[in-house]
C-alpha positions in Angstrom: 52.3 -22.7 -0.9 55.7 -23.6 -2.2 54.2 -26.6 -4.0 52.2 -24.6 -6.5 54.6 -24.1 -9.4 56.3 -27.5 -9.1 52.9 -29.1 -9.2 51.9 -27.1 -12.3 55.1 -28.0 -14.1 54.7 -31.6 -13.2 51.2 -31.6 -14.8 52.3 -29.5 -17.8 56.0 -30.3 -18.5 56.3 -27.8 -21.4 55.1 -25.0 -19.1 57.4 -22.0 -19.8 56.0 -19.1 -17.8 53.8 -18.8 -14.7 52.6 -15.6 -13.1 49.9 -15.1 -10.5 49.1 -14.5 -6.9 47.0 -15.7 -3.9 43.5 -14.2 -3.6 40.5 -14.0 -1.3 38.4 -15.8 -3.9 38.7 -17.2 -7.5 36.7 -17.4 -10.7 37.1 -20.1 -13.3 35.5 -22.9 -15.3 34.6 -26.3 -13.7 35.2 -29.6 -15.3 31.8 -29.4 -16.9 32.6 -26.1 -18.5 30.4 -23.9 -16.2 31.8 -20.7 -14.7 32.2 -21.1 -11.0 33.2 -18.7 -8.2 34.8 -19.7 -4.9 35.0 -17.2 -2.0 35.6 -17.8 1.7 36.7 -21.4 1.0 39.8 -23.1 -0.6 39.8 -22.7 -4.4 42.1 -22.5 -7.4 41.9 -21.0 -10.9 44.5 -21.3 -13.7 44.5 -20.0 -17.2 46.6 -22.2 -19.6 47.3 -20.7 -23.0 49.3 -21.5 -26.1 50.0 -18.2 -27.8 51.5 -18.5 -31.3 52.7 -15.2 -32.7 53.0 -13.7 -29.2 56.3 -13.3 -27.4 56.0 -13.8 -23.6 58.3 -12.5 -20.9 58.0 -12.6 -17.1 59.5 -10.2 -14.6 59.8 -9.6 -10.8 60.3 -6.1 -9.5 61.3 -5.1 -6.0 61.3 -1.5 -4.6 65.1 -1.2 -4.9 64.9 -2.2 -8.5 62.8 0.8 -9.6 64.9 3.4 -11.5 65.1 7.0 -10.5 62.9 9.6 -12.2 65.6 10.8 -14.5 66.5 7.3 -15.8 66.4 6.6 -19.6 63.7 4.5 -21.3 66.3 1.7 -21.9 66.7 1.2 -18.1 62.9 1.0 -17.6 62.6 -1.5 -20.5 65.4 -3.7 -19.0 63.4 -3.7 -15.7 60.6 -5.7 -17.4 62.8 -7.9 -19.5 63.2 -5.5 -22.4 60.2 -6.8 -24.5 60.9 -5.1 -27.9 58.6 -6.9 -30.3 61.0 -7.7 -33.2 58.2 -8.1 -35.7 55.7 -5.5 -34.6 55.4 -1.8 -34.3 52.8 -2.1 -31.4 53.8 -1.7 -27.8 53.6 -4.8 -25.6 50.6 -5.5 -23.3 51.3 -6.1 -19.6 49.5 -8.0 -16.9 50.8 -7.4 -13.4 50.2 -8.6 -9.8 51.4 -6.4 -7.0 52.0 -7.1 -3.3 49.9 -4.9 -1.0 52.9 -3.2 0.7 54.4 -2.4 -2.7 51.3 -0.4 -3.5 50.8 1.2 -0.1 54.3 2.6 -0.2 53.8 4.3 -3.5 56.0 1.9 -5.5 53.2 0.7 -7.7 52.4 4.3 -8.8 56.1 4.8 -9.6 56.2 1.6 -11.6 53.1 2.4 -13.6 54.5 5.9 -14.4 57.8 4.4 -15.5 56.2 1.8 -17.6 54.1 4.4 -19.4 57.3 6.4 -20.0 59.1 3.3 -21.4 56.3 2.0 -23.5 53.9 4.9 -24.5 50.5 3.6 -25.4 50.9 0.2 -23.9 48.0 -1.4 -22.0 48.5 -2.5 -18.4 46.0 -4.5 -16.4 46.2 -6.4 -13.1 45.4 -6.5 -9.5 46.8 -6.5 -5.9 47.3 -9.8 -4.3 45.1 -10.7 -1.3 44.2 -13.5 1.0 41.1 -14.6 2.8 42.9 -14.4 6.2 42.6 -10.9 7.7 45.2 -8.4 6.5 47.8 -10.9 5.3 49.8 -9.6 2.4 49.5 -12.7 0.3 52.0 -14.3 -2.1 53.1 -13.8 -5.7 54.2 -16.4 -8.2 56.5 -15.8 -11.1 58.9 -18.1 -13.1 61.9 -16.3 -14.4 64.3 -17.6 -17.0 66.6 -19.1 -14.3 63.6 -20.9 -12.8 62.9 -22.8 -16.0 66.3 -24.5 -15.7 65.4 -26.0 -12.3 62.5 -28.5 -12.0 62.5 -27.8 -8.2 62.1 -24.0 -8.5 59.3 -22.8 -6.3 59.0 -19.4 -8.0 57.1 -17.9 -5.0 57.7 -14.3 -4.2 56.7 -12.7 -0.9 56.8 -9.1 -1.9 57.2 -6.7 -4.8 55.5 -7.0 -8.1 55.4 -9.8 -10.7 54.1 -9.5 -14.3 54.1 -10.8 -17.8 54.5 -8.9 -21.1 52.8 -10.0 -24.3 54.3 -8.7 -27.6 53.1 -9.4 -31.1 49.7 -10.4 -32.4 47.8 -9.5 -29.2 45.7 -6.7 -27.7 44.2 -6.2 -24.3 40.9 -4.3 -24.0 40.2 -3.2 -20.4 36.7 -2.3 -19.3 36.6 -0.4 -16.0 33.2 -0.1 -14.3 32.8 1.7 -10.9 31.0 -0.2 -8.2 29.6 3.0 -6.6 27.7 6.2 -7.3 28.2 9.8 -6.4 26.3 11.5 -3.6 26.3 15.2 -3.1 27.8 18.0 -5.2 31.3 18.5 -6.7 33.8 20.3 -4.6 37.2 22.0 -5.3 40.0 21.5 -2.8 41.3 24.7 -1.3 43.6 23.4 1.5 45.4 20.1 2.2 47.3 19.1 5.3 50.1 16.5 5.3 49.4 15.5 1.7 46.3 13.3 2.3 44.2 15.3 4.8 41.5 17.2 2.9 41.1 20.3 5.1 39.1 22.9 3.2 37.0 22.9 0.0 34.3 24.9 -1.8 31.4 24.1 -4.1 32.5 24.1 -7.8 30.7 26.8 -9.8 29.5 28.6 -6.7 32.5 30.3 -5.2 32.0 31.0 -1.5 33.9 31.1 1.7 35.7 27.8 2.0 34.4 25.4 4.6 36.1 22.5 6.4 35.8 19.2 4.6 34.0 17.7 7.6 31.5 20.6 7.5 30.7 19.8 3.8 30.5 16.1 4.6 27.9 16.8 7.4 25.9 18.9 4.9 25.9 16.0 2.4 24.8 13.6 5.1 22.0 15.9 6.2 20.4 15.7 2.7 21.0 11.9 2.3 18.2 9.3 2.5 18.2 6.8 5.4 19.5 4.1 3.1 22.3 6.5 1.8 23.2 7.3 5.4 23.5 3.6 6.2 25.8 3.0 3.2 27.9 6.1 4.1 28.3 4.7 7.6 29.4 1.3 6.3 32.0 2.6 3.9 32.8 6.2 2.9 34.5 6.9 -0.4 35.8 10.0 -2.1 36.3 10.4 -5.8 39.2 12.5 -7.2 38.8 14.0 -10.7 41.1 12.5 -13.3 41.7 15.8 -15.0 43.0 17.4 -11.9 42.6 21.1 -12.1 39.6 23.3 -12.5 36.5 22.4 -14.5 32.8 23.1 -14.5 31.9 20.2 -12.2 29.8 18.3 -14.7 32.0 15.2 -14.6 30.6 11.7 -15.1 31.2 8.8 -12.8 34.1 7.6 -14.9 36.0 10.8 -14.4 36.9 10.0 -10.8 39.4 7.7 -9.2 37.7 6.3 -6.1 39.7 6.2 -2.8 38.7 5.2 0.8 38.1 7.7 3.6 40.1 6.3 6.5 39.3 8.9 9.2 38.6 12.5 10.2 40.8 15.1 11.9 38.4 17.2 14.1 41.2 19.6 15.0 41.4 21.0 11.4 38.0 19.7 10.3 39.8 17.4 7.8 39.1 14.1 6.1 42.0 11.6 5.7 42.0 9.6 2.4 44.2 6.9 1.1 46.0 9.0 -1.5 47.8 12.3 -2.0 45.5 15.3 -2.9 46.5 18.8 -4.2 44.7 22.1 -3.9 42.7 22.8 -7.1 41.6 19.2 -7.6 37.9 18.3 -7.8 36.5 15.8 -5.4 33.1 14.2 -4.7 31.8 11.7 -2.2 30.7 8.3 -3.3 28.8 5.3 -1.8 28.8 1.6 -2.9 25.3 0.6 -4.1 24.3 -2.7 -5.7 21.8 -1.4 -8.3 24.1 1.5 -9.3 27.0 -1.0 -9.8 24.8 -3.4 -11.8 23.6 -0.7 -14.1 27.1 0.7 -14.6 28.6 -2.7 -15.5 25.7 -3.4 -17.9 26.0 0.0 -19.6 29.8 -0.5 -19.9 29.3 -3.9 -21.7 26.5 -2.5 -23.8 28.7 0.3 -25.1 31.5 -2.2 -25.8 29.1 -4.5 -27.7 27.9 -1.6 -29.8 31.5 -0.8 -30.9 32.0 -4.5 -31.8 28.8 -4.6 -33.8 29.8 -1.5 -35.7 33.1 -3.0 -36.5 31.5 -6.2 -37.8 29.2 -4.3 -40.1 32.2 -2.9 -41.9 33.8 -6.3 -42.2 36.2 -6.1 -39.3 35.7 -9.1 -37.0 38.0 -9.4 -34.0 36.1 -11.2 -31.2 38.0 -11.8 -27.8 39.3 -15.2 -27.2 39.7 -14.9 -23.4 38.7 -12.7 -20.5 40.1 -12.0 -17.0 37.8 -10.6 -14.3 39.2 -8.7 -11.3 36.9 -8.1 -8.3 37.6 -6.0 -5.2 38.2 -8.5 -2.3 37.2 -5.8 0.3 33.8 -5.7 -1.3 33.3 -9.4 -1.9 29.7 -10.4 -2.4 28.4 -7.7 0.0 27.6 -5.6 -3.0 25.8 -7.7 -5.6 24.6 -10.2 -2.9 24.7 -13.0 -5.5 27.6 -14.9 -7.0 28.9 -14.6 -10.6 27.1 -11.3 -11.3 30.1 -9.9 -13.2 30.6 -13.1 -15.3 26.9 -13.4 -16.0 26.8 -9.9 -17.5 30.1 -10.6 -19.3 29.1 -13.9 -20.8 25.7 -12.5 -21.9 27.7 -10.1 -24.2 30.5 -12.5 -25.1 29.1 -16.0 -25.0 31.6 -18.9 -25.1 34.6 -16.8 -24.2 36.7 -18.6 -21.5 36.7 -16.6 -18.2 39.0 -16.6 -15.2 39.8 -14.2 -12.4 39.9 -13.5 -8.7 39.1 -11.2 -5.8 42.0 -8.9 -5.3 42.9 -6.0 -3.0 42.6 -3.4 -5.9 42.5 -3.3 -9.6 45.0 -1.9 -12.1 43.8 -0.6 -15.4 43.4 2.6 -17.5 41.5 5.6 -16.2 38.8 5.1 -18.7 37.2 2.1 -20.6 37.1 0.8 -24.1 38.1 3.3 -26.8 38.7 6.0 -24.2 41.4 3.8 -22.6 43.7 4.4 -25.5 46.7 6.6 -24.6 45.5 7.0 -21.0 47.7 6.0 -18.1 46.9 2.9 -16.0 46.2 3.6 -12.3 45.2 1.7 -9.2 41.4 1.6 -8.9 39.4 0.9 -5.7 36.0 -0.7 -5.5 35.4 -1.3 -9.2 34.8 -4.1 -11.7 37.7 -4.6 -14.1 37.4 -6.9 -17.2 40.4 -7.5 -19.5 39.4 -9.0 -22.9 42.2 -10.6 -24.9 42.0 -10.4 -28.7 44.3 -10.6 -31.7 45.4 -7.5 -33.5 45.1 -9.4 -36.8 41.3 -9.3 -36.5 40.6 -10.5 -40.1 42.3 -13.8 -39.4 40.1 -16.5 -37.8 41.2 -17.8 -34.4 41.9 -21.5 -34.4 40.1 -23.1 -31.4 43.2 -25.1 -30.5 45.1 -21.8 -30.0 42.4 -20.3 -27.7 43.0 -20.3 -23.9 41.0 -22.6 -21.6 40.4 -22.3 -17.9 40.1 -24.9 -15.2 40.4 -25.1 -11.5 44.0 -26.3 -10.9 45.9 -23.7 -8.9 45.5 -21.1 -6.2 45.2 -17.5 -7.5 45.1 -16.7 -11.2 48.1 -17.7 -13.2 48.8 -16.9 -16.8 51.1 -19.3 -18.6 52.7 -19.9 -22.0 53.1 -23.5 -23.0 
């Protein structure tokens, strides 16, 4: 894969920045302008963009580069190239692509926390790299300032995290839509073993003697329909409430971060999940279901469109000029059972907007969507649809079509670039 960046730079000599990663599938526009999706076969998708009024910086972060918890904001800002935004008071927007091991070892969580500390209120979206071949880690691509000086620079990174910061007349709106629905009641965690083994919990709002997590799971299964039991057997998920302590248990689907159940510990009656859990947190079991995912994505876009319509009625027009779609590679097309479902719903609400994206190992975005995303930290999501819409902050100024991004099938993964 070393040929990717040199090939791009040969095709576009003025290319200044490239970031991206390998993926299990890609989404982009064909030569005829139609949106296409390639999964389980060789495919490439590239976004080429000229961004006047927007300052672009790329960065590559390795685990050893991450500052300690007591480091100053300046050090965190230097880690990502110190994007200050000389002519704007708005924080930069970030798009990142992480290696799988970087996330599994907790480095991605540390990076996201540090970025929020360095740039409060900034928007961060992205995905984990993936490949179509088994559990391979995949590759990352990033041109740094030193790479621009060498025409032979490969700019391929095997690990860590790569990203791009956008400062100036730009805004990223991130829509997060769960691809699953809850099953069973809400529980409060009473006991945790080894950090990620959920051992005991009780029903929220109905205090009683704590039961083992496995005992509660068996109870949920006993009340499930045959179809729900089948889905639970295929893939069991647990949602962890975003506002971590207490509560009445009337949370909506959006209030949970979804994580995989990876096993059970029959000795303690515990359930092992892919994240740390603390006593006092609320949890709920989830299953992936096609119709629930479809309804949720449609409702998310409906809500976003209503906000856009309300803004236009008061004279504020700021339509998006590009969109990135990140789909969970572990789900693939097993959920919607038809290609282009996400992009069909997206383009029905935002016709004519160039779309690109890929199937990644997980999605990075705010805890909530739309206007609720403001001032909320970005986290790693599992099993969700994530759409990042790019717009200008100066919404009253019309966007010249020549400055709008276009997409075409040119390169493996999804690479954002500034020409």
